[in-house]
N, CA, C, O and CB atoms as a CASP TS submission, in Angstrom:
PFRMAT TS
TARGET T0000
AUTHOR 0000-0000-0000
METHOD Language model
MODEL 1
PARENT N/A
ATOM      1  N   MET     1      -5.170 164.789-100.526  1.00  0.00           N
ATOM      2  CA  MET     1      -5.012 165.521 -99.473  1.00  0.00           C
ATOM      3  C   MET     1      -5.471 167.227-100.039  1.00  0.00           C
ATOM      4  O   MET     1      -4.959 167.795-101.004  1.00  0.00           O
ATOM      5  CB  MET     1      -3.386 165.244 -98.921  1.00  0.00           C
ATOM      6  N   SER     2      -6.390 167.705 -99.275  1.00  0.00           N
ATOM      7  CA  SER     2      -7.048 169.085 -99.820  1.00  0.00           C
ATOM      8  C   SER     2      -5.905 170.098 -99.191  1.00  0.00           C
ATOM      9  O   SER     2      -5.410 170.033 -98.065  1.00  0.00           O
ATOM     10  CB  SER     2      -8.867 169.444 -99.161  1.00  0.00           C
ATOM     11  N   GLU     3      -5.593 171.157-100.353  1.00  0.00           N
ATOM     12  CA  GLU     3      -4.727 172.175-100.066  1.00  0.00           C
ATOM     13  C   GLU     3      -5.133 172.932 -98.827  1.00  0.00           C
ATOM     14  O   GLU     3      -4.293 173.383 -98.047  1.00  0.00           O
ATOM     15  CB  GLU     3      -4.623 173.037-101.197  1.00  0.00           C
ATOM     16  N   LEU     4      -6.490 173.069 -98.650  1.00  0.00           N
ATOM     17  CA  LEU     4      -7.029 173.840 -97.806  1.00  0.00           C
ATOM     18  C   LEU     4      -6.639 173.306 -96.314  1.00  0.00           C
ATOM     19  O   LEU     4      -6.546 174.057 -95.344  1.00  0.00           O
ATOM     20  CB  LEU     4      -8.479 173.905 -98.126  1.00  0.00           C
ATOM     21  N   LYS     5      -6.448 172.041 -96.280  1.00  0.00           N
ATOM     22  CA  LYS     5      -6.235 171.243 -94.857  1.00  0.00           C
ATOM     23  C   LYS     5      -4.681 171.005 -94.838  1.00  0.00           C
ATOM     24  O   LYS     5      -4.277 170.058 -94.163  1.00  0.00           O
ATOM     25  CB  LYS     5      -7.143 169.631 -94.754  1.00  0.00           C
ATOM     26  N   ILE     6      -3.825 171.738 -95.481  1.00  0.00           N
ATOM     27  CA  ILE     6      -2.459 171.442 -95.358  1.00  0.00           C
ATOM     28  C   ILE     6      -2.107 171.821 -93.846  1.00  0.00           C
ATOM     29  O   ILE     6      -2.620 172.721 -93.181  1.00  0.00           O
ATOM     30  CB  ILE     6      -1.586 172.245 -96.467  1.00  0.00           C
ATOM     31  N   SER     7      -1.195 170.998 -93.495  1.00  0.00           N
ATOM     32  CA  SER     7      -0.782 171.155 -92.018  1.00  0.00           C
ATOM     33  C   SER     7       0.552 172.193 -91.833  1.00  0.00           C
ATOM     34  O   SER     7       1.539 172.164 -92.568  1.00  0.00           O
ATOM     35  CB  SER     7      -0.394 169.579 -91.408  1.00  0.00           C
ATOM     36  N   PRO     8       0.395 172.944 -90.897  1.00  0.00           N
ATOM     37  CA  PRO     8       1.568 173.999 -90.606  1.00  0.00           C
ATOM     38  C   PRO     8       2.985 173.478 -91.023  1.00  0.00           C
ATOM     39  O   PRO     8       3.853 174.236 -91.456  1.00  0.00           O
ATOM     40  CB  PRO     8       1.638 174.353 -88.988  1.00  0.00           C
ATOM     41  N   GLU     9       3.171 172.011 -90.848  1.00  0.00           N
ATOM     42  CA  GLU     9       4.628 171.715 -90.955  1.00  0.00           C
ATOM     43  C   GLU     9       4.756 171.637 -92.496  1.00  0.00           C
ATOM     44  O   GLU     9       5.877 171.797 -92.978  1.00  0.00           O
ATOM     45  CB  GLU     9       5.125 170.288 -90.138  1.00  0.00           C
ATOM     46  N   LEU    10       3.608 171.385 -93.374  1.00  0.00           N
ATOM     47  CA  LEU    10       3.771 171.459 -94.857  1.00  0.00           C
ATOM     48  C   LEU    10       4.225 172.938 -95.131  1.00  0.00           C
ATOM     49  O   LEU    10       5.209 173.218 -95.815  1.00  0.00           O
ATOM     50  CB  LEU    10       2.350 171.067 -95.672  1.00  0.00           C
ATOM     51  N   LEU    11       3.502 173.744 -94.597  1.00  0.00           N
ATOM     52  CA  LEU    11       3.771 175.138 -95.144  1.00  0.00           C
ATOM     53  C   LEU    11       5.001 175.730 -94.883  1.00  0.00           C
ATOM     54  O   LEU    11       5.321 176.765 -95.468  1.00  0.00           O
ATOM     55  CB  LEU    11       2.859 176.044 -94.688  1.00  0.00           C
ATOM     56  N   GLN    12       5.924 175.045 -93.851  1.00  0.00           N
ATOM     57  CA  GLN    12       7.232 175.413 -93.685  1.00  0.00           C
ATOM     58  C   GLN    12       8.213 174.673 -94.766  1.00  0.00           C
ATOM     59  O   GLN    12       9.407 174.946 -94.886  1.00  0.00           O
ATOM     60  CB  GLN    12       7.606 175.104 -92.233  1.00  0.00           C
ATOM     61  N   ILE    13       7.557 173.756 -95.481  1.00  0.00           N
ATOM     62  CA  ILE    13       8.453 173.174 -96.527  1.00  0.00           C
ATOM     63  C   ILE    13       8.525 174.099 -97.593  1.00  0.00           C
ATOM     64  O   ILE    13       7.714 175.014 -97.734  1.00  0.00           O
ATOM     65  CB  ILE    13       7.998 171.830 -97.052  1.00  0.00           C
ATOM     66  N   SER    14       9.639 173.843 -98.474  1.00  0.00           N
ATOM     67  CA  SER    14      10.031 174.813 -99.610  1.00  0.00           C
ATOM     68  C   SER    14       9.032 174.474-100.730  1.00  0.00           C
ATOM     69  O   SER    14       8.705 173.304-100.931  1.00  0.00           O
ATOM     70  CB  SER    14      11.651 174.632-100.137  1.00  0.00           C
ATOM     71  N   PRO    15       8.512 175.572-101.512  1.00  0.00           N
ATOM     72  CA  PRO    15       7.470 175.341-102.490  1.00  0.00           C
ATOM     73  C   PRO    15       7.910 174.261-103.498  1.00  0.00           C
ATOM     74  O   PRO    15       7.033 173.721-104.172  1.00  0.00           O
ATOM     75  CB  PRO    15       7.119 176.657-103.215  1.00  0.00           C
ATOM     76  N   GLU    16       9.142 173.920-103.647  1.00  0.00           N
ATOM     77  CA  GLU    16       9.542 173.071-104.730  1.00  0.00           C
ATOM     78  C   GLU    16       9.154 171.629-104.154  1.00  0.00           C
ATOM     79  O   GLU    16       8.749 170.737-104.899  1.00  0.00           O
ATOM     80  CB  GLU    16      11.172 173.259-105.128  1.00  0.00           C
ATOM     81  N   VAL    17       9.299 171.475-102.854  1.00  0.00           N
ATOM     82  CA  VAL    17       8.758 170.205-102.183  1.00  0.00           C
ATOM     83  C   VAL    17       7.471 170.197-102.153  1.00  0.00           C
ATOM     84  O   VAL    17       6.942 169.133-102.472  1.00  0.00           O
ATOM     85  CB  VAL    17       9.165 169.982-100.869  1.00  0.00           C
ATOM     86  N   GLN    18       6.792 171.078-101.860  1.00  0.00           N
ATOM     87  CA  GLN    18       5.387 171.010-101.891  1.00  0.00           C
ATOM     88  C   GLN    18       4.767 170.552-103.397  1.00  0.00           C
ATOM     89  O   GLN    18       3.856 169.727-103.461  1.00  0.00           O
ATOM     90  CB  GLN    18       4.872 172.440-101.443  1.00  0.00           C
ATOM     91  N   ASP    19       5.345 171.163-104.582  1.00  0.00           N
ATOM     92  CA  ASP    19       4.972 170.813-105.772  1.00  0.00           C
ATOM     93  C   ASP    19       5.212 169.363-106.110  1.00  0.00           C
ATOM     94  O   ASP    19       4.480 168.723-106.865  1.00  0.00           O
ATOM     95  CB  ASP    19       5.567 171.638-106.628  1.00  0.00           C
ATOM     96  N   ALA    20       6.222 168.909-105.540  1.00  0.00           N
ATOM     97  CA  ALA    20       6.622 167.511-105.804  1.00  0.00           C
ATOM     98  C   ALA    20       5.732 166.626-105.119  1.00  0.00           C
ATOM     99  O   ALA    20       5.377 165.518-105.523  1.00  0.00           O
ATOM    100  CB  ALA    20       8.024 167.218-105.393  1.00  0.00           C
ATOM    101  N   LEU    21       5.389 167.198-104.039  1.00  0.00           N
ATOM    102  CA  LEU    21       4.257 166.251-103.268  1.00  0.00           C
ATOM    103  C   LEU    21       2.844 166.295-103.964  1.00  0.00           C
ATOM    104  O   LEU    21       2.059 165.349-103.909  1.00  0.00           O
ATOM    105  CB  LEU    21       4.013 166.782-101.644  1.00  0.00           C
ATOM    106  N   LYS    22       2.641 167.232-104.486  1.00  0.00           N
ATOM    107  CA  LYS    22       1.337 167.437-105.241  1.00  0.00           C
ATOM    108  C   LYS    22       1.525 166.515-106.481  1.00  0.00           C
ATOM    109  O   LYS    22       0.546 165.838-106.795  1.00  0.00           O
ATOM    110  CB  LYS    22       1.049 169.078-105.678  1.00  0.00           C
ATOM    111  N   ASN    23       2.577 166.410-107.173  1.00  0.00           N
ATOM    112  CA  ASN    23       2.674 165.575-108.336  1.00  0.00           C
ATOM    113  C   ASN    23       2.520 164.230-107.965  1.00  0.00           C
ATOM    114  O   ASN    23       1.963 163.513-108.796  1.00  0.00           O
ATOM    115  CB  ASN    23       3.904 165.745-109.048  1.00  0.00           C
ATOM    116  N   LYS    24       2.931 163.656-106.775  1.00  0.00           N
ATOM    117  CA  LYS    24       3.043 162.501-106.432  1.00  0.00           C
ATOM    118  C   LYS    24       1.636 161.790-106.673  1.00  0.00           C
ATOM    119  O   LYS    24       1.490 160.599-106.399  1.00  0.00           O
ATOM    120  CB  LYS    24       3.562 162.496-105.113  1.00  0.00           C
TER
END
């Protein structure tokens, strides 16, 4: 998933959760 195409819902997620999703 491209970070540039992150959905607005993901932007509302805490940075810690976003980092966890990236490491997945």
